[in-house]
SEMARLO-719032 format. One record per residue: x, y, z of N, C-alpha, C in turn. Coordinates in steps of 0.02 Angstrom, whole numbers, plus 32768, in hexadecimal, padded with zeros to 4 digits. Atoms other than C-alpha are relative to their C-alpha. Layout:
XYZXYZXYZ...
END
This chain:
7FF680457FEADEA556AAD5307FEA7FCE7FCA801A802D8035DE3D5659D4A8802F80007FC47FD17FFB8039DEB85697D426803D7FD5800C7FC580297FF0DF485646D4817FF07FB57FFA801480468006DEE955A2D48C7FFB7FEA7FB78005800F8048DEC455A9D3D380457FF77FE17FBC8005801CDF7A55C7D3AC80217FBF80167FE3803E7FE7DFB05537D41B7FE17FC47FDE802280378021DF2D54C5D3CF80167FF87FB87FE980038045DF6254F2D31F80477FE57FFC7FBB80187FFFE01754D3D34D80027FB4800C800280487FF3DFEC5428D3947FE97FD97FC280198022803DDF8953FAD2F880377FFE7FCB7FC97FFE8031E01A5431D28A80377FD180137FCC802D7FE9E09353CFD2F57FEE7FB77FF380168045800DE02C5331D2EB80007FF17FB58001800B8049E0145348D22F80467FF67FE47FBB80078018E0D0535DD217801F7FBE80167FE5803F7FE8E0EE52BDD2787FE77FC57FD7801C80378027E0845255D20280237FFB7FBC7FE2800D8041E0DB5206D16C7FDE7FC27FE1801D80388025E0945192D0E880337FE87FCD7FCF801C802DE10E5121D08E7FDE7FCD7FD1801D802E8031E0DF50C5CFEE801F7FBA80087FEB80467FF9E0F5500ACFD9804A7FF77FEE7FBB80078015E19E5020CF82802F802F80257FD77FD17FDBE1DF50A0D000800D7FE780477FF0800B7FBAE236508FD0A7801B8041801D7FE87FC57FDFE25F5114D12680367FEF80327FC980097FD1E3075117D17F7FFA80388035800E7FD07FCBE2E6516CD2278040800C80297FC97FEC7FD5E36C51CDD2847FE38026803C80177FDE7FC3E34E5203D337803B802580207FCA7FD57FE6E3BA5295D37180427FEF7FDE7FC4800B8028E434526CD2E680177FB87FFC7FEB80458000E44551B3D30B7FCA7FD57FDE8030802D8021E3F85125D2A87FD17FE180338034801A7FD3E35550ECD2F67FE37FBF7FE5801F803B801DE2FA5074D2827FEE800E7FB7801B7FFA8044E2B85052D1D47FB67FF08002804980097FFCE1FD5066D1C17FE180037FBB80277FFE803DE1795051D13C7FF77FBA7FE480297FCB801DE119503AD0D47FC2800E802B803E7FEF7FDDE075508BD10C8008803F802980027FC57FD5E051510BD19480337FF980387FD080007FCAE0DF5135D20A8000804580217FFC7FC27FDAE0FE51BBD28E80498011800C7FBD7FE77FF6E19A5224D2977FFB803B803080047FCC7FCDE1B4528ED3328024803E7FE67FE07FC3801AE1D45340D2F780388018802E7FC57FE37FDFE27A5391D327802C7FCC80217FD880347FE0E2B752EED37180157FCB7FCE7FF280348031E2AB5274D2E27FFE801F7FBA80007FED8047E2D3528AD2297FFA7FC07FD6800C8039802CE2A45218D1988022800B7FBD7FE380008044E30051EED0F77FDC7FCA7FD9802580308029E295519DD07180307FDD7FD07FD88029802EE2E25110D00C7FD27FD97FD2802780238033E29950CACF6A801E7FBB7FF47FE780458009E2A7500CCF5C7FF57FE57FBA800C80188043E2754FFFCEA680417FF97FD97FC58009802AE2F04FC5CE21800E803F7FD87FEA7FC38023E3525056CDD880237FEB7FBF7FE0800C8041E3825055CD20802F803B7FF37FCD7FCB8008E42550B6CD0C80237FF87FBE7FDD7FFF8041E46D50E4CC6380478019800C7FBA7FED7FF6E52B50E5CC6F801880267FC27FE87FDA803BE574516ECBFE80367FDA7FDA7FCE8021802AE5E35138CB6E8046800C801C7FBC7FFE7FE5E6935110CBA980327FEF7FC97FCA800E802FE7315118CB40802C7FC9801E7FDC803B7FE9E784506ECB5280347FED7FCD7FCA801A802CE82A5032CB0B80057FB5800E800280487FF8E81D4F77CAEF80467FE380087FC080227FF6E8A64EF9CB10802B80017FC17FDB7FFD803FE8D64EFDCA57800780487FE67FF37FB9800EE8E64FBDCA5D7FD0801E7FCC80347FE2802AE8424FE9CA077FD5802D802C80277FD17FD9E7E75084CA457FB67FFA7FEB80488008800DE72A506ACA547FD980288034802E7FE17FD1E69850C2CAA67FCB7FCF8015802E80337FE6E62D5053CB167FD18021803380307FEC7FCCE58E507ACB757FD67FC58014802480397FE4E523500BCBE17FC58019802980387FF27FD5E4875003CC4B80037FD0803C7FFB80267FC2E4804FC8CD007FBC80008024803E80087FD9E3EC4F86CD6480137FEF80487FF0800C7FBAE3FC4F94CE217FC7801A802C80327FEA7FD0E3914FAFCEBC801E7FFE80467FEB7FFD7FBAE3A44FD5CF757FE07FC58024801980397FD8E3944F3ACFE38007800D804B7FF67FEF7FBAE3CE4F88D0877FFF804C800780057FB67FFCE38E503BD0A28030801E80337FD47FE57FCDE3F65052D13F8047800B7FE47FBD7FF9801CE49D5032D0E8800180307FC680027FD3803AE4665091D04C8001804A801680017FBB7FE8E44E512ED0B6803E8010802A7FCA7FF37FD0E4D8511CD13880457FF67FE17FBD80138017E56950CBD0DB801880267FC37FEB7FDB803BE56A5139D03F7FD6803F7FFB80237FBF8002E53D51EFD0227FC87FFF7FCD803280028035E4E151D5CF7D800B7FBF7FDA7FF48042801EE4D1511FCF487FF680017FB5800B7FFD8048E48F514DCE9B803F80197FDC7FC37FE5801EE52751B8CE71803A7FD080097FCA802F7FF3E59B5137CEC17FFD7FC57FD080088038802FE55550A9CE56801280167FBA7FF17FE78043E5625115CDBA804B80067FF57FB87FF88008E61A5140CDD680237FBD80017FE280427FFDE645508ECE067FF57FDA7FC0800F8022803FE5F0504CCD6A802C80187FC87FD67FE48035E65350C0CCF980487FE680057FBB80177FF8E6FC5091CD4280067FB57FF67FFE80498009E6D24FD7CD467FF97FEE7FB78008800D8047E6994FDCCC91804180097FDB7FBF7FF58021E73F5025CC5980347FCC80157FCE802F7FE7E7A44FB1CCC87FF77FBA7FE3800D80458017E7504F0ECC93800A7FFA7FB57FFC80058049E7424F31CBD98047800B7FE77FBB7FF58015E7F64F6ECBD1802B7FC280037FDA803F7FFBE82F4EBDCBF97FEF7FCF7FC88017802E8034E7DC4E72CB5E800C801E7FBB7FF87FEA8046E7F64E79CAA27FBE80197FE4803C7FE68020E77D4ECECA2D7FD17FC87FEC802B80398014E73E4E26C9EC7FD87FE6803B802480187FC5E7104DF2CA9D7FC98031801480347FCE7FF1E6B14E96CAB87FC37FF87FD3803780068030E64B4E76CA1C7FDD7FBD8003801D80438004E62F4DBBCA2E7FEE7FE18043800B801F7FBFE6304D95CAE97FE280318032801E7FCD7FD4E5C04E1BCB327FE07FE1803E8020801F7FC6E5634DA3CBA380327FF380387FCE800E7FCDE6024D6FCBFC801A8041801E7FE97FBF7FE6E63D4E24CC0B7FCC8020802D80367FE67FD6E5934E58CC4E80017FDF80457FFE80257FC1E5A04DD1CCD2803B8015802C7FC47FEB7FDAE6514E05CD047FF580448020800C7FBC7FE5E61F4EBCCD187FCC7FFE8037803480047FCDE5824E8FCD79801A7FE480427FE5801E7FC3E5E24E23CDF4802D803180257FD47FCF7FE0E6644EABCE157FD78037802180297FCB7FE4E5E04F32CE2E7FD97FE8803D8028801A7FC8E5764EC4CE9E802B7FF6803E7FD3800A7FC7E60C4E9CCF0B8010804280237FED7FC07FE2E63A4F53CF257FC48025801D803B7FDC7FE7E5884F94CF3E7FDD7FDD8039802080237FC9E55B4F12CFBF8005802780427FF87FD87FC4E5A14F84D0487FD1803C8002802F7FC88004E529500CD00D7FB87FEA8005804580197FFEE4904F9DD01C7FDE80007FBD801A7FFD8044E47C4F9BCF5F800F7FBD7FDD7FFA803E8025E4604F01CEF27FFE800F7FB57FFE7FF88048E4974F09CE3C7FE57FC17FE08022803B801BE4214E94CDE1801A7FED7FBB7FEE80108045E45D4EA3CD2E802880397FE27FD97FCF8027E4D84EFCCCBA7FFD7FEB7FB78004800E8048E4C24F09CBFE802980347FDA7FDB7FD4802DE5414F51CB847FD4800E7FC3802E7FEF8036E4D84FAFCB05802480097FBD7FDF7FF1803FE5514FF0CA81804B7FFE80097FB77FFC8005E6064FDACA51800F80247FBF7FF57FD5803BE6305069C9DB80497FFB7FEB7FBD800A801BE6C75046C96C800C80347FCA7FED7FCF8033E72450C0C8FB7FF47FE47FBA801080158044E6FC50BCC84180387FD57FE17FC88027801BE7AA507CC81480007FB9801C800380427FE3E7954FEDC88E7FC57FD87FE580398022801DE6EA4FC4C84680137FE17FBD7FEA801B8040E7394FB0C79A80307FC5800A7FD180377FF2E7C44F44C7E37FDB7FC280178028803A7FE8E7444ED6C83C7FDB7FE07FC68024801B803AE6E14EC4C79980307FD77FD47FD080268027E77E4E8FC73C80137FBF80227FF0803D7FDBE7A84E14C7C67FC87FCD7FFA8038802E8007E6F94DCAC7BD7FFD7FE27FBA8000801A8044E7054DBBC6FF80367FCC7FF67FCA80308005E7AC4D64C70D7FEF7FBF80258014803C7FDAE7654CEDC78F7FCD7FD77FD880318024802AE6D14CC2C71D80227FDE7FC57FDC801E8038E7484CA4C68B80287FC380177FDA80387FE5E7B44C33C6F87FD37FC4800C802F80367FF3E71D4BCDC72E7FE87FE07FBF8018801B8040E6E14BBCC67A80357FD37FE07FCB8029801DE78B4B7BC64280077FBE80277FFA803D7FD8E7914B00C6D17FC77FCF7FEF8039802B8011E6E24ABFC6A980097FE17FBB7FF5801A8043E70F4AAFC5F080357FCA80007FCB80327FFDE7B04A51C6197FE77FC08021801B803C7FDFE75349DCC68F7FD27FDA7FD1802A80228030E6D449B9C60680287FDB7FCB7FD580228031E75E4992C589801F7FC1801E7FE180397FE0E7B1491EC6067FCE7FC78008803380347FFAE70F48C1C6297FEF7FE17FBD800F801C8042E6EA48B0C56F80387FD27FE87FC7802A8015E79A486DC54E80007FBE80268003803D7FD8E78547F1C5DC7FCB7FD17FE680358029801BE6E047B4C59480137FE17FBD7FEA801A8040E72B47A3C4E680337FC780097FCF80347FF2E7BB473FC52D7FDE7FC080198025803B7FE9E74246CDC5887FDC7FDC7FC78023801E8039E6DD46B4C4EA80307FDC7FD27FCE8020802CE77A468DC48580187FBE801E7FEA803D7FDFE7B1460DC5067FCB7FC97FF9803680328007E70745B7C4FD7FFC7FE57FB9800480158046E70445B5C43E803C7FD57FEC7FC480258013E7B74574C4337FFD7FB78017800680447FE7E78344D7C4917FD87FD47FD080298027802EE70E44A1C4038004801F7FBA7FFA7FE38044E73C44BDC3497FBC80087FDE80427FFA801FE687449FC3167FDD80418016801E7FC27FE8E6524532C382801D803C7FDA7FE17FCA8027E6CF459FC3237FE080047FBB802180008042E6834569C27D7FBA801D800480437FE67FF7E5D4458EC2BF8000804C80087FFA7FB87FF6E60A463AC2F7801180237FBF7FEE7FE58041E6574657C24D7FC380067FD2803C7FFE8029E5B4462AC1F57FCF80368018802C7FCB7FE6E552469EC269801980457FEB7FE57FC08016E5C8472CC23D7FF1800D7FB780117FF88047E5AE470DC1837FB680117FF780487FF18004E4F1470EC19E7FF380498011800A7FBB7FEDE4FC47B4C1F6801980307FCB7FE67FD48035E56647FFC16B7FD180007FC4802C8005803AE4EF47C1C0E57FC080298009803D7FDA7FF5E45D481CC137800B804B7FF57FF27FB9800CE4B448C5C1237FFA800F7FB680097FEB8046E48F4926C0848042801E7FE87FBE7FEA8018E542492FC04480077FEC7FB77FF480108046E5794934BF9080377FCC7FF77FC8802F8005E61748D1BFB0800A7FDF80437FF680267FC2E6324849C033803F7FD77FF77FC380278000E6DC4802C0597FFB7FCB8036800780377FD0E6D34756C0AC80457FEC80197FBF80187FE6E7634728C11E80047FB47FF77FF48047800BE7AE467DC0FD801A7FE080407FE880217FC3E7BE460AC19380447FE07FF67FBC801C8004E86D45CEC1B880007FB57FF480018049800AE83D4516C1BE7FED7FEF7FB88011800B8047E7F04525C110803D800D7FD47FC27FF48025E8924570C0CF80307FC580077FD5803B7FF6E8EE44DEC11C7FEA7FC67FD580198037802BE87D4464C0BE8015800A7FB87FEB7FF18044E8A444BDC019804A7FF17FF77FB8800D8005E95F44B3C03C800E7FB57FFC7FF6804A8003E95343F8C05E7FED7FE47FBB801680188042E8F343DFBFBB803380107FCA7FCE7FEC8032E976443FBF57803E7FD480067FC5802A7FF7EA0443DDBFA47FF57FB97FE6800E80438018E9AF4338BF7C80007FFD7FB380038000804BE990436BBEC6804780047FE47FBB7FFB8019EA45439CBEB180257FBE800A7FDE80407FF3EA7F42FABEFF7FEA7FCA7FD080198032802FEA0F4291BE8E801C800B7FBA7FE47FF08042EA4E42EBBDEF80487FE87FF97FBA80158001EB0342C8BE1B80077FB57FF97FFC80488003EAE1420EBE307FF17FE57FBB801180178043EA8E41FABD838037800F7FCF7FCA7FEF802EEB1E4253BD2F80397FCF80057FCA80317FF6EB9A41D5BD747FF07FC07FDE
END
């Protein structure tokens, strides 16, 4: 009789011990009673009736998922390999357990197909230069589809865009041509501005002949300061005109005396 009582007592202790569950702060327990959803419990100490109730633990912490590299053909028919990282967490344990068999695998597969679908609509230049916008587009699509699973996609980051070696050389040549084009444009703009300033200066000097003479003397002073063996001085046009007038007058005076 005592043996039977001991066995019954041990069974009761084991039954009570199996009914006790301790859930951490970041855990929740989805309780099913006779196969039907009962409630979500936790964190802390909870009781689960053995044989009648079952518990499924759900982690609410943010999950960092590395999406494997995907072969993507861009809109301009360039084949690239793209991989990304996704940050998501469970916000509704009930839906995460009931509405999808394995939410982690479901998010992973959805992320791979969405990555190929979204990036395939863009050119290679957009993949390389507009990652923030592409990250936002992918995050919004994933978040919309995973809402029914009780999962919140917080962020998506494209890590690498692997391009073929031939395309890398082509991109380098394109960048070099772009830099050369910009340099030529800047040089042409500088020449145009300098020509405009020279034209303005010429217009100002032409309004005052004395200013032209002063500028001429300044130019001679600058030439004289250089250590040159030979200096050729330009002759002003008005000075040449004065010489011509003097010659004409001398010739006219000679003709009159001869008569």
